[in-house]
RODODREN-598248 format. One line per 4 residues: number of its first residue (from 1); their letters; for each residue x, y, z of N, C-alpha, C. Coordinates in nm, 4 decimals, padded with zeros to 6 digits. Layout:
<nuvexs>
NUM = a = X,Y,Z,X,Y,Z,X,Y,Z ~ ...
</nuvexs>
This chain:
<nuvexs>
1 = mptv = -02.4763,00.9344,-01.4647,-02.4532,00.7911,-01.4471,-02.3610,00.7416,-01.5588 ~ -02.2311,00.7484,-01.5397,-02.1371,00.7121,-01.6465,-02.1364,00.5621,-01.6729 ~ -02.1084,00.5256,-01.7958,-02.0870,00.3862,-01.8312,-01.9399,00.3655,-01.8633 ~ -01.8992,00.2403,-01.8692,-01.7601,00.2109,-01.9026,-01.7259,00.2653,-02.0400
5 = qqlv = -01.8187,00.2479,-02.1350,-01.7907,00.2925,-02.2709,-01.7805,00.4439,-02.2806 ~ -01.8564,00.5147,-02.1989,-01.8460,00.6605,-02.1987,-01.7116,00.7051,-02.1433 ~ -01.6625,00.6346,-02.0433,-01.5348,00.6708,-01.9826,-01.4169,00.6285,-02.0703 ~ -01.4340,00.5177,-02.1438,-01.3288,00.4698,-02.2339,-01.3948,00.4379,-02.3678
9 = pdvd = -01.4162,00.5368,-02.4520,-01.4902,00.5139,-02.5768,-01.4144,00.4369,-02.6840 ~ -01.2841,00.4237,-02.6707,-01.2031,00.3548,-02.7707,-01.1784,00.2112,-02.7240 ~ -01.2272,00.1139,-02.8010,-01.2155,-00.0257,-02.7600,-01.0697,-00.0695,-02.7502 ~ -00.9842,-00.0203,-02.8378,-00.8430,-00.0587,-02.8317,-00.7763,-00.0064,-02.7051
13 = vlla = -00.8158,00.1126,-02.6637,-00.7622,00.1676,-02.5384,-00.8091,00.0833,-02.4206 ~ -00.9369,00.0478,-02.4200,-00.9907,-00.0324,-02.3094,-00.9166,-00.1654,-02.2985 ~ -00.8928,-00.2293,-02.4116,-00.8264,-00.3593,-02.4095,-00.6792,-00.3491,-02.3710 ~ -00.6226,-00.2316,-02.3841,-00.4822,-00.2122,-02.3473,-00.4646,-00.1820,-02.1991
17 = lape = -00.5737,-00.1525,-02.1275,-00.5641,-00.1161,-01.9864,-00.5325,-00.2383,-01.9007 ~ -00.4527,-00.2163,-01.7979,-00.4219,-00.3209,-01.7010,-00.5440,-00.3453,-01.6117 ~ -00.5536,-00.4633,-01.5485,-00.6690,-00.4927,-01.4634,-00.6961,-00.3870,-01.3572 ~ -00.5884,-00.3356,-01.2935,-00.6112,-00.2347,-01.1893,-00.6629,-00.1038,-01.2478
21 = elga = -00.6238,-00.0720,-01.3719,-00.6746,00.0488,-01.4363,-00.8218,00.0331,-01.4730 ~ -00.8582,-00.0848,-01.5221,-00.9991,-00.1119,-01.5472,-01.0771,-00.1174,-01.4172 ~ -01.0119,-00.1651,-01.3104,-01.0780,-00.1697,-01.1811,-01.1211,-00.0322,-01.1346 ~ -01.0366,00.0667,-01.1562,-01.0711,00.2036,-01.1160,-01.1951,00.2516,-01.1908
25 = illk = -01.2026,00.2183,-01.3180,-01.3179,00.2594,-01.3993,-01.4431,00.1861,-01.3556 ~ -01.4303,00.0549,-01.3353,-01.5458,-00.0243,-01.2946,-01.5985,00.0171,-01.1581 ~ -01.5095,00.0520,-01.0667,-01.5538,00.0961,-00.9345,-01.6350,00.2245,-00.9449 ~ -01.5885,00.3161,-01.0274,-01.6615,00.4414,-01.0465,-01.7996,00.4159,-01.1060
29 = vaks = -01.8054,00.3297,-01.2067,-01.9334,00.2982,-01.2700,-02.0239,00.2244,-01.1726 ~ -01.9667,00.1299,-01.0978,-02.0465,00.0514,-01.0034,-02.1142,00.1405,-00.8999 ~ -02.0429,00.2408,-00.8523,-02.1009,00.3301,-00.7515,-02.2196,00.4080,-00.8055 ~ -02.2204,00.4316,-00.9356,-02.3290,00.5101,-00.9951,-02.4461,00.4234,-01.0392
33 = qlqn = -02.4302,00.2908,-01.0369,-02.5350,00.2031,-01.0888,-02.5769,00.0974,-00.9882 ~ -02.5701,00.1305,-00.8607,-02.6116,00.0366,-00.7569,-02.7620,00.0127,-00.7622 ~ -02.8008,-00.1093,-00.7391,-02.9412,-00.1469,-00.7303,-02.9652,-00.2056,-00.5915 ~ -03.0368,-00.1300,-00.5083,-03.0558,-00.1698,-00.3690,-02.9220,-00.1928,-00.2996
37 = gmvq = -02.8260,-00.1078,-00.3336,-02.6950,-00.1157,-00.2711,-02.6055,-00.2235,-00.3279 ~ -02.6473,-00.2893,-00.4375,-02.5710,-00.3998,-00.4938,-02.5397,-00.3727,-00.6406 ~ -02.4422,-00.4480,-00.6911,-02.4029,-00.4335,-00.8308,-02.3556,-00.5693,-00.8826 ~ -02.3700,-00.5906,-01.0113,-02.3313,-00.7165,-01.0730,-02.2530,-00.6869,-01.2000
41 = lnnl = -02.1465,-00.7611,-01.2226,-02.0644,-00.7366,-01.3410,-02.1457,-00.7505,-01.4691 ~ -02.2354,-00.8481,-01.4757,-02.3137,-00.8691,-01.5970,-02.3908,-00.7434,-01.6361 ~ -02.4392,-00.6701,-01.5352,-02.5153,-00.5491,-01.5645,-02.4262,-00.4399,-01.6224 ~ -02.3005,-00.4347,-01.5758,-02.2092,-00.3324,-01.6262,-02.1564,-00.3701,-01.7637
45 = ssvi = -02.1192,-00.4967,-01.7809,-02.0609,-00.5377,-01.9082,-02.1641,-00.5430,-02.0188 ~ -02.2928,-00.5626,-01.9845,-02.3944,-00.5685,-02.0892,-02.4082,-00.4348,-02.1608 ~ -02.3728,-00.3268,-02.0908,-02.3756,-00.1951,-02.1544,-02.2718,-00.1892,-02.2662 ~ -02.1631,-00.2645,-02.2480,-02.0549,-00.2641,-02.3456,-02.0823,-00.3609,-02.4599
49 = vgvg = -02.1176,-00.4852,-02.4257,-02.1244,-00.5892,-02.5283,-02.2674,-00.6239,-02.5683 ~ -02.3640,-00.5523,-02.5157,-02.5031,-00.5834,-02.5438,-02.5478,-00.5383,-02.6816 ~ -02.6716,-00.5780,-02.7159,-02.7267,-00.5474,-02.8477,-02.7382,-00.3977,-02.8701 ~ -02.7812,-00.3268,-02.7667,-02.8015,-00.1835,-02.7834,-02.6750,-00.1100,-02.8188
53 = maat = -02.5611,-00.1561,-02.7663,-02.4350,-00.0883,-02.7932,-02.3877,-00.1162,-02.9349 ~ -02.3944,-00.2425,-02.9759,-02.3413,-00.2813,-03.1061,-02.4527,-00.2871,-03.2097 ~ -02.5306,-00.1832,-03.2164,-02.6470,-00.1830,-03.3041,-02.6075,-00.1747,-03.4507 ~ -02.4938,-00.1185,-03.4802,-02.4507,-00.1051,-03.6191,-02.3253,-00.1863,-03.6421
57 = rqsp = -02.3148,-00.2447,-03.7608,-02.1984,-00.3274,-03.7912,-02.0735,-00.2435,-03.8121 ~ -02.0920,-00.1108,-03.8230,-01.9763,-00.0238,-03.8385,-01.9039,00.0003,-03.7054 ~ -01.9673,-00.0333,-03.5953,-01.9072,-00.0078,-03.4650,-01.7781,-00.0871,-03.4488 ~ -01.6690,-00.0223,-03.4042,-01.5426,-00.0944,-03.3822,-01.5519,-00.1963,-03.2694
61 = wvgr = -01.6586,-00.1906,-03.1906,-01.6766,-00.2848,-03.0810,-01.7305,-00.4199,-03.1299 ~ -01.7952,-00.4212,-03.2472,-01.8515,-00.5445,-03.2993,-01.7398,-00.6447,-03.3282 ~ -01.7582,-00.7669,-03.2807,-01.6573,-00.8702,-03.2983,-01.5522,-00.8722,-03.1895 ~ -01.5560,-00.7751,-03.0999,-01.4564,-00.7684,-02.9912,-01.5198,-00.8026,-02.8564
65 = erev = -01.6439,-00.8516,-02.8597,-01.7190,-00.8709,-02.7353,-01.6469,-00.9626,-02.6357 ~ -01.5956,-01.0726,-02.6843,-01.5300,-01.1659,-02.5926,-01.4038,-01.1057,-02.5324 ~ -01.3297,-01.0320,-02.6116,-01.2100,-00.9650,-02.5591,-01.2470,-00.8649,-02.4506 ~ -01.3525,-00.7882,-02.4771,-01.3959,-00.6875,-02.3805,-01.4461,-00.7540,-02.2528
69 = elal = -01.5236,-00.8604,-02.2674,-01.5748,-00.9303,-02.1495,-01.4604,-00.9823,-02.0624 ~ -01.3582,-01.0384,-02.1268,-01.2438,-01.0901,-02.0517,-01.1711,-00.9779,-01.9793 ~ -01.1497,-00.8663,-02.0485,-01.0796,-00.7534,-01.9868,-01.1579,-00.6999,-01.8671 ~ -01.2896,-00.6851,-01.8831,-01.3707,-00.6344,-01.7732,-01.3733,-00.7333,-01.6568
73 = segw = -01.3743,-00.8628,-01.6886,-01.3705,-00.9635,-01.5824,-01.2405,-00.9547,-01.5031 ~ -01.1314,-00.9274,-01.5736,-01.0028,-00.9122,-01.5051,-01.0056,-00.7908,-01.4117 ~ -01.0606,-00.6795,-01.4606,-01.0714,-00.5604,-01.3759,-01.1610,-00.5834,-01.2560 ~ -01.2719,-00.6524,-01.2788,-01.3656,-00.6837,-01.1705,-01.2992,-00.7741,-01.0668
77 = nwlv = -01.2293,-00.8764,-01.1150,-01.1618,-00.9686,-01.0237,-01.0566,-00.8965,-00.9404 ~ -00.9878,-00.7980,-01.0000,-00.8895,-00.7203,-00.9231,-00.9570,-00.6492,-00.8063 ~ -01.0739,-00.5917,-00.8314,-01.1476,-00.5240,-00.7250,-01.1863,-00.6216,-00.6134 ~ -01.2261,-00.7433,-00.6521,-01.2658,-00.8432,-00.5529,-01.1450,-00.8883,-00.4710
81 = vqgl = -01.0337,-00.9176,-00.5389,-00.9134,-00.9640,-00.4701,-00.8628,-00.8586,-00.3717 ~ -00.8741,-00.7315,-00.4084,-00.8268,-00.6242,-00.3217,-00.9260,-00.5882,-00.2121 ~ -01.0408,-00.6544,-00.2110,-01.1387,-00.6297,-00.1055,-01.2201,-00.5032,-00.1249 ~ -01.2222,-00.4482,-00.2453,-01.3027,-00.3287,-00.2719,-01.4469,-00.3660,-00.3043
85 = lvpa = -01.4670,-00.4873,-00.3512,-01.5995,-00.5441,-00.3715,-01.6072,-00.6738,-00.2928 ~ -01.7197,-00.6974,-00.2263,-01.7386,-00.8223,-00.1524,-01.8762,-00.8784,-00.1870 ~ -01.8916,-01.0108,-00.1838,-02.0206,-01.0689,-00.2193,-02.1314,-01.0181,-00.1277 ~ -02.2484,-00.9951,-00.1865,-02.3645,-00.9569,-00.1068,-02.4051,-01.0748,-00.0180
89 = sgin = -02.4802,-01.0473,00.0849,-02.5197,-01.1529,00.1777,-02.6293,-01.2409,00.1179 ~ -02.6376,-01.3627,00.1679,-02.7462,-01.4529,00.1322,-02.7472,-01.4944,-00.0132 ~ -02.8671,-01.5137,-00.0629,-02.8845,-01.5648,-00.1982,-02.8369,-01.4645,-00.3030 ~ -02.8389,-01.3356,-00.2699,-02.7915,-01.2351,-00.3664,-02.6448,-01.2582,-00.4005
93 = gsng = -02.5659,-01.2855,-00.2978,-02.4248,-01.3127,-00.3230,-02.4050,-01.4385,-00.4051 ~ -02.4869,-01.5403,-00.3788,-02.4783,-01.6645,-00.4554,-02.5122,-01.6429,-00.6021 ~ -02.5913,-01.5397,-00.6289,-02.6324,-01.5104,-00.7654,-02.5448,-01.4052,-00.8332 ~ -02.4284,-01.3778,-00.7741,-02.3324,-01.2912,-00.8413,-02.3425,-01.1439,-00.8097
97 = wyvi = -02.4190,-01.1084,-00.7059,-02.4309,-00.9677,-00.6680,-02.3236,-00.9337,-00.5652 ~ -02.2707,-00.8117,-00.5783,-02.1662,-00.7642,-00.4876,-02.2079,-00.6311,-00.4262 ~ -02.1463,-00.6023,-00.3115,-02.1603,-00.4701,-00.2509,-02.0215,-00.4076,-00.2422 ~ -02.0182,-00.2775,-00.2386,-01.8906,-00.2058,-00.2278,-01.8483,-00.2055,-00.0819
101 = srrg = -01.7276,-00.2513,-00.0555,-01.6784,-00.2615,00.0817,-01.6553,-00.1237,00.1425 ~ -01.6290,-00.1221,00.2719,-01.5986,00.0048,00.3396,-01.4758,00.0695,00.2788 ~ -01.3778,-00.0132,00.2462,-01.2572,00.0407,00.1833,-01.2897,00.0972,00.0458 ~ -01.3729,00.0268,-00.0278,-01.4129,00.0757,-00.1588,-01.4911,00.2056,-00.1508
105 = qsiq = -01.5765,00.2170,-00.0500,-01.6555,00.3388,-00.0329,-01.5675,00.4580,00.0041 ~ -01.4556,00.4295,00.0702,-01.3675,00.5393,00.1126,-01.2910,00.5996,-00.0049 ~ -01.2861,00.5282,-00.1160,-01.2163,00.5789,-00.2347,-01.3116,00.6679,-00.3124 ~ -01.2870,00.7979,-00.3056,-01.3777,00.8944,-00.3665,-01.3210,00.9605,-00.4905
109 = tydd = -01.1906,00.9689,-00.5000,-01.1282,01.0408,-00.6107,-01.0257,00.9513,-00.6798 ~ -00.9787,00.9980,-00.7938,-00.8748,00.9237,-00.8662,-00.7480,00.9157,-00.7832 ~ -00.7150,01.0229,-00.7114,-00.5956,01.0210,-00.6260,-00.6097,00.9171,-00.5164 ~ -00.7304,00.9074,-00.4580,-00.7548,00.8042,-00.3566,-00.7253,00.6661,-00.4130
113 = fqhf = -00.7738,00.6431,-00.5342,-00.7540,00.5118,-00.5962,-00.6064,00.4878,-00.6245 ~ -00.5357,00.5906,-00.6706,-00.3936,00.5751,-00.6992,-00.3161,00.5390,-00.5725 ~ -00.3509,00.6054,-00.4617,-00.2856,00.5745,-00.3350,-00.3112,00.4294,-00.2957 ~ -00.4374,00.3880,-00.3114,-00.4689,00.2499,-00.2755,-00.3961,00.1523,-00.3668
117 = keaa = -00.3927,00.1811,-00.4963,-00.3265,00.0918,-00.5914,-00.1786,00.0768,-00.5588 ~ -00.1148,00.1884,-00.5254,00.0266,00.1832,-00.4894,00.0467,00.0978,-00.3647 ~ -00.0434,00.1144,-00.2677,-00.0319,00.0366,-00.1443,-00.0596,-00.1109,-00.1705 ~ -00.1589,-00.1387,-00.2541,-00.1939,-00.2773,-00.2828,-00.0801,-00.3498,-00.3528
121 = afpk = -00.0024,-00.2763,-00.4317,00.1101,-00.3369,-00.5019,00.2304,-00.3579,-00.4100 ~ 00.2215,-00.3026,-00.2899,00.3315,-00.3098,-00.1938,00.2939,-00.4114,-00.0857 ~ 00.3532,-00.5303,-00.0853,00.3116,-00.6341,00.0087,00.3415,-00.5981,00.1533 ~ 00.2406,-00.6098,00.2374,00.2587,-00.5800,00.3797,00.3589,-00.6753,00.4432
125 = smlh = 00.3698,-00.7966,00.3863,00.4615,-00.8958,00.4417,00.6078,-00.8528,00.4325 ~ 00.6374,-00.7512,00.3497,00.7746,-00.7021,00.3374,00.8147,-00.6168,00.4574 ~ 00.7175,-00.5734,00.5347,00.7459,-00.4848,00.6475,00.7675,-00.5643,00.7760 ~ 00.8479,-00.5094,00.8643,00.8701,-00.5701,00.9956,00.7366,-00.5782,01.0696
129 = paia = 00.7110,-00.6895,01.1400,00.5817,-00.7058,01.2081,00.5473,-00.5918,01.3045 ~ 00.6484,-00.5272,01.3606,00.6212,-00.4202,01.4573,00.5536,-00.3000,01.3931 ~ 00.5705,-00.2826,01.2640,00.5147,-00.1647,01.1971,00.4174,-00.1993,01.0852 ~ 00.4066,-00.3280,01.0510,00.3347,-00.3673,00.9295,00.1918,-00.3145,00.9239
133 = dkvw = 00.1128,-00.3412,01.0269,-00.0303,-00.3079,01.0206,-00.0532,-00.1582,01.0063 ~ 00.0014,-00.0802,01.0980,-00.0257,00.0638,01.0965,00.0362,00.1327,00.9753 ~ 00.1595,00.0995,00.9463,00.2294,00.1687,00.8376,00.1664,00.1350,00.7027 ~ 00.1332,00.0080,00.6802,00.0729,-00.0289,00.5527,-00.0620,00.0411,00.5362
137 = ldla = -00.1396,00.0472,00.6436,-00.2699,00.1123,00.6344,-00.2545,00.2617,00.6077 ~ -00.1571,00.3249,00.6703,-00.1308,00.4668,00.6423,-00.0942,00.4865,00.4953 ~ -00.0134,00.3959,00.4413,00.0220,00.4051,00.2999,-00.1018,00.3903,00.2122 ~ -00.1881,00.2948,00.2472,-00.3090,00.2713,00.1689,-00.4018,00.3917,00.1720
141 = rgql = -00.4021,00.4635,00.2828,-00.4886,00.5812,00.2964,-00.4252,00.7060,00.2365 ~ -00.3019,00.6930,00.1893,-00.2340,00.8097,00.1342,-00.1727,00.8991,00.2394 ~ -00.1685,00.8517,00.3638,-00.1099,00.9301,00.4733,00.0397,00.8958,00.4799 ~ 00.1112,00.9435,00.3800,00.2492,00.8999,00.3592,00.3426,00.9499,00.4682
145 = adav = 00.3299,01.0757,00.5060,00.4179,01.1302,00.6100,00.3951,01.0589,00.7426 ~ 00.2687,01.0275,00.7739,00.2390,00.9544,00.8976,00.3034,00.8165,00.8952 ~ 00.2991,00.7515,00.7787,00.3590,00.6182,00.7669,00.5091,00.6235,00.7936 ~ 00.5754,00.7205,00.7361,00.7211,00.7319,00.7528,00.7557,00.7648,00.8972
149 = fsaf = 00.6848,00.8602,00.9559,00.7132,00.8977,01.0950,00.6922,00.7788,01.1885 ~ 00.5814,00.7072,01.1712,00.5534,00.5923,01.2575,00.6619,00.4865,01.2456 ~ 00.7089,00.4637,01.1233,00.8100,00.3604,01.1010,00.9405,00.3944,01.1725 ~ 00.9852,00.5192,01.1604,01.1143,00.5540,01.2209,01.1019,00.5827,01.3706
153 = rave = 00.9850,00.6199,01.4157,00.9645,00.6278,01.5609,00.9745,00.4884,01.6212 ~ 00.9235,00.3879,01.5492,00.9351,00.2502,01.5964,01.0814,00.2069,01.6035 ~ 01.1622,00.2525,01.5083,01.3057,00.2218,01.5127,01.3672,00.2828,01.6388 ~ 01.3384,00.4090,01.6639,01.3926,00.4762,01.7827,01.3499,00.4036,01.9097
157 = eavr = 01.2224,00.3651,01.9177,01.1729,00.2969,02.0374,01.2371,00.1598,02.0541 ~ 01.2573,00.0896,01.9415,01.3198,-00.0428,01.9490,01.4635,-00.0326,01.9980 ~ 01.5370,00.0674,01.9491,01.6750,00.0876,01.9937,01.6784,00.1236,02.1417 ~ 01.5882,00.2108,02.1832,01.5843,00.2521,02.3249,01.5583,00.1320,02.4149
161 = qags = 01.4616,00.0486,02.3762,01.4288,-00.0681,02.4579,01.5424,-00.1703,02.4562 ~ 01.5966,-00.1968,02.3392,01.7031,-00.2968,02.3284,01.8281,-00.2543,02.4034 ~ 01.8549,-00.1245,02.4055,01.9732,-00.0751,02.4746,01.9491,-00.0400,02.6200 ~ 01.8252,-00.0599,02.6692,01.7876,-00.0308,02.8092,01.8125,00.1154,02.8452
165 = ygpg = 01.7740,00.2041,02.7527,01.7879,00.3473,02.7770,01.6561,00.4042,02.8306 ~ 01.6670,00.5168,02.8995,01.5501,00.5829,02.9535,01.4773,00.6649,02.8486 ~ 01.3571,00.7132,02.8815,01.2759,00.7893,02.7853,01.3399,00.9212,02.7431 ~ 01.4360,00.9696,02.8210,01.5014,01.0950,02.7848,01.6044,01.0813,02.6750
169 = eigt = 01.6421,00.9591,02.6455,01.7385,00.9344,02.5379,01.6617,00.9279,02.4054 ~ 01.6921,01.0195,02.3147,01.6145,01.0265,02.1908,01.7047,01.0553,02.0707 ~ 01.6490,01.0332,01.9539,01.7083,01.0795,01.8295,01.8435,01.0218,01.7961 ~ 01.9218,01.1036,01.7274,02.0513,01.0577,01.6777,02.1494,01.0267,01.7909
173 = dlvr = 02.1413,01.1023,01.9017,02.2307,01.0745,02.0149,02.2047,00.9347,02.0696 ~ 02.0789,00.8982,02.0761,02.0424,00.7660,02.1269,02.1028,00.6558,02.0403 ~ 02.0809,00.6621,01.9102,02.1267,00.5510,01.8259,02.2789,00.5481,01.8154 ~ 02.3430,00.6641,01.8244,02.4899,00.6638,01.8225,02.5452,00.5984,01.9491
177 = kafd = 02.4809,00.6202,02.0628,02.5246,00.5528,02.1861,02.5022,00.4019,02.1754 ~ 02.3862,00.3650,02.1242,02.3523,00.2228,02.1166,02.4459,00.1469,02.0236 ~ 02.4921,00.2150,01.9168,02.5794,00.1495,01.8195,02.7218,00.2056,01.8224 ~ 02.7584,00.2632,01.9364,02.8947,00.3124,01.9507,02.9918,00.1996,01.9176
181 = qakg = 03.0908,00.2292,01.8345,03.1764,00.1232,01.7802,03.2602,00.0515,01.8862 ~ 03.2757,00.1151,02.0039,03.3584,00.0537,02.1074,03.2773,-00.0064,02.2210 ~ 03.1669,00.0614,02.2605,03.0968,00.0160,02.3808,02.9444,00.0170,02.3692 ~ 02.8926,00.0325,02.2503,02.7479,00.0336,02.2342,02.6863,-00.1022,02.2636
185 = pltd = 02.5760,-00.1071,02.3363,02.5142,-00.2358,02.3711,02.4618,-00.3126,02.2490 ~ 02.4409,-00.2443,02.1381,02.3938,-00.3120,02.0178,02.5051,-00.3285,01.9133 ~ 02.6267,-00.3030,01.9544,02.7406,-00.3148,01.8636,02.7887,-00.4589,01.8569 ~ 02.8196,-00.5036,01.7386,02.8765,-00.6369,01.7179,03.0280,-00.6211,01.7057
189 = lhqe = 03.0974,-00.6563,01.8111,03.2419,-00.6370,01.8151,03.3168,-00.7325,01.7222 ~ 03.2458,-00.8273,01.6640,03.3099,-00.9159,01.5680,03.3247,-00.8489,01.4314 ~ 03.2562,-00.7401,01.4109,03.2669,-00.6678,01.2857,03.3913,-00.5790,01.2863 ~ 03.4369,-00.5457,01.1685,03.5476,-00.4524,01.1571,03.5057,-00.3161,01.2113
193 = kger = 03.6025,-00.2402,01.2616,03.5733,-00.1103,01.3205,03.5004,-00.0187,01.2214 ~ 03.5474,-00.0187,01.0979,03.4847,00.0665,00.9976,03.3395,00.0296,00.9739 ~ 03.3082,-00.0990,00.9789,03.1700,-00.1434,00.9600,03.0840,-00.1025,01.0782 ~ 03.1404,-00.1110,01.1983,03.0656,-00.0689,01.3173,03.0343,00.0800,01.3110
197 = eala = 03.1315,00.1580,01.2697,03.1102,00.3017,01.2578,03.0070,00.3331,01.1496 ~ 03.0155,00.2612,01.0402,02.9227,00.2843,00.9292,02.7791,00.2542,00.9704 ~ 02.7607,00.1475,01.0493,02.6251,00.1123,01.0934,02.5690,00.2196,01.1864 ~ 02.6541,00.2718,01.2751,02.6088,00.3807,01.3631,02.5700,00.5024,01.2816
201 = hmfa = 02.6475,00.5327,01.1793,02.6159,00.6453,01.0913,02.4841,00.6211,01.0177 ~ 02.4611,00.4965,00.9752,02.3392,00.4670,00.9012,02.2160,00.4867,00.9893 ~ 02.2201,00.4367,01.1117,02.1071,00.4553,01.2031,02.0863,00.6036,01.2327 ~ 02.1951,00.6736,01.2618,02.1839,00.8157,01.2940,02.1324,00.8949,01.1740
205 = gaig = 02.1835,00.8618,01.0552,02.1391,00.9321,00.9358,01.9923,00.9086,00.9073 ~ 01.9462,00.7852,00.9274,01.8052,00.7535,00.9024,01.7139,00.8261,01.0017 ~ 01.7497,00.8208,01.1290,01.6679,00.8888,01.2297,01.6713,01.0401,01.2073 ~ 01.7897,01.0930,01.1789,01.8024,01.2371,01.1573,01.7298,01.2854,01.0335
209 = sykn = 01.7242,01.2015,00.9313,01.6627,01.2433,00.8048,01.5130,01.2188,00.8000 ~ 01.4667,01.1074,00.8576,01.3293,01.0664,00.8368,01.2402,01.0711,00.9604 ~ 01.3003,01.0707,01.0803,01.2174,01.0788,01.2009,01.2209,01.2178,01.2621 ~ 01.3397,01.2736,01.2820,01.3502,01.4027,01.3500,01.2744,01.5158,01.2809
213 = phsh = 01.2837,01.5322,01.1475,01.2090,01.6424,01.0844,01.0597,01.6336,01.1095 ~ 01.0046,01.5109,01.1117,00.8608,01.4934,01.1358,00.8243,01.5307,01.2788 ~ 00.9219,01.5215,01.3684,00.8945,01.5550,01.5086,00.8856,01.7049,01.5310 ~ 00.9459,01.7833,01.4426,00.9588,01.9268,01.4665,00.8767,02.0142,01.3736
217 = rtvt = 00.8322,01.9585,01.2617,00.7547,02.0397,01.1669,00.6706,01.9498,01.0773 ~ 00.5799,02.0096,01.0052,00.4971,01.9346,00.9116,00.5789,01.9024,00.7872 ~ 00.5897,01.7747,00.7578,00.6659,01.7288,00.6412,00.5679,01.6724,00.5397 ~ 00.5834,01.7111,00.4145,00.4949,01.6650,00.3089,00.5669,01.5640,00.2210
221 = itdp = 00.5035,01.4490,00.2016,00.5536,01.3473,00.1096,00.4418,01.3188,00.0112 ~ 00.4702,01.3315,-00.1165,00.3656,01.3154,-00.2176,00.3830,01.1915,-00.3045 ~ 00.4998,01.1313,-00.3018,00.5275,01.0163,-00.3876,00.5149,00.8870,-00.3070 ~ 00.4126,00.8041,-00.3353,00.3962,00.6790,-00.2600,00.5176,00.5880,-00.2671
225 = reaq = 00.5825,00.5829,-00.3816,00.7005,00.4971,-00.3948,00.8126,00.5428,-00.3019 ~ 00.8297,00.6725,-00.2924,00.9322,00.7265,-00.2033,00.9019,00.6880,-00.0594 ~ 00.7757,00.6992,-00.0198,00.7369,00.6625,00.1162,00.7597,00.5141,00.1411 ~ 00.7297,00.4317,00.0425,00.7511,00.2879,00.0567,00.8990,00.2567,00.0759
229 = emvm = 00.9839,00.3239,00.0001,01.1280,00.3020,00.0140,01.1752,00.3418,00.1533 ~ 01.1200,00.4515,00.2057,01.1596,00.4967,00.3396,01.1200,00.3950,00.4461 ~ 00.9963,00.3459,00.4407,00.9524,00.2525,00.5445,01.0223,00.1175,00.5301 ~ 01.0647,00.0829,00.4094,01.1431,-00.0388,00.3939,01.2786,-00.0247,00.4629
233 = lash = 01.3367,00.0939,00.4579,01.4614,00.1177,00.5302,01.4381,00.1024,00.6798 ~ 01.3296,00.1591,00.7293,01.2977,00.1452,00.8717,01.2806,-00.0014,00.9087 ~ 01.2150,-00.0765,00.8224,01.1956,-00.2188,00.8475,01.3295,-00.2921,00.8552 ~ 01.4203,-00.2574,00.7662,01.5540,-00.3188,00.7676,01.6269,-00.2870,00.8980
237 = llri = 01.6173,-00.1635,00.9428,01.6829,-00.1252,01.0681,01.6236,-00.2003,01.1869 ~ 01.4928,-00.2196,01.1861,01.4290,-00.2950,01.2944,01.4783,-00.4391,01.2971 ~ 01.5001,-00.4958,01.1807,01.5496,-00.6336,01.1761,01.6941,-00.6423,01.2273 ~ 01.7707,-00.5385,01.2045,01.9070,-00.5356,01.2600,01.9017,-00.5329,01.4118
241 = vddr = 01.8125,-00.4512,01.4674,01.7975,-00.4458,01.6134,01.7560,-00.5829,01.6659 ~ 01.6606,-00.6468,01.5996,01.6173,-00.7804,01.6420,01.7357,-00.8776,01.6430 ~ 01.8174,-00.8692,01.5405,01.9314,-00.9594,01.5294,02.0307,-00.9373,01.6431 ~ 02.0536,-00.8110,01.6775,02.1479,-00.7806,01.7857,02.0937,-00.8284,01.9208
245 = vakr = 01.9649,-00.8124,01.9408,01.9036,-00.8588,02.0658,01.9121,-01.0113,02.0754 ~ 01.8823,-01.0792,01.9642,01.8871,-01.2250,01.9648,02.0279,-01.2764,01.9920 ~ 02.1294,-01.2142,01.9321,02.2682,-01.2569,01.9534,02.3098,-01.2339,02.0983 ~ 02.2630,-01.1257,02.1574,02.2987,-01.0969,02.2955,02.2386,-01.1999,02.3912
249 = kvkp = 02.1185,-01.2489,02.3570,02.0527,-01.3473,02.4443,02.1228,-01.4820,02.4430 ~ 02.1849,-01.5171,02.3310,02.2505,-01.6482,02.3221,02.4000,-01.6386,02.3498 ~ 02.4468,-01.5204,02.3822,02.5904,-01.5033,02.4094,02.6301,-01.5811,02.5331 ~ 02.7350,-01.6642,02.5252,02.7763,-01.7454,02.6413,02.8292,-01.6598,02.7545
</nuvexs>
């Protein structure tokens, strides 16, 4: 049954930790100290700032109690804001007791927490609505390759639908036809020829690099930031398709 002080025995180190870093520690401690399935910050922080801990005046923790309490409160609040802790039902919740949410329970390892932290720092609102829910959740679960594949498959499907192509039209050939610089249904003829060609290359390059490999073999992605950058590109491409469809609808 670890305590916060056992996990971070140096008070200066604890005070230097960011709220999300303290949150990871508090979540681990909370899981080991549940009382009837509930936990309260006061019970965890009392181990740090209580009389039993600071029994000797030589302890470096003496005189730092308020700083430690504030830091732990910040870490606890991060867990609540992220939905990893939720108030207990009824009067228990009114009295400051929390339970670990389903999402919090699913975090079993440090890697799990890191994946969630990376996802939590990445706003879902930045993603195109067509992919936001599934892709963000895949990122949060650490299923990075699934997130990337889903995002670029959505791009391919959006292009196919917008260009009125059949299900047999796929991959780079599909997007090159849709954005053909002379006759593509999603081509903006008001753009310079070089820009039209460049956009077709960008769509083809994205589909060829990030969607096609996932269709043919198992692709491993280990860096959450890299996956986020990839799905942001997919989101940008989806917005371009939306723009082309909207312009076509208002064309006189």
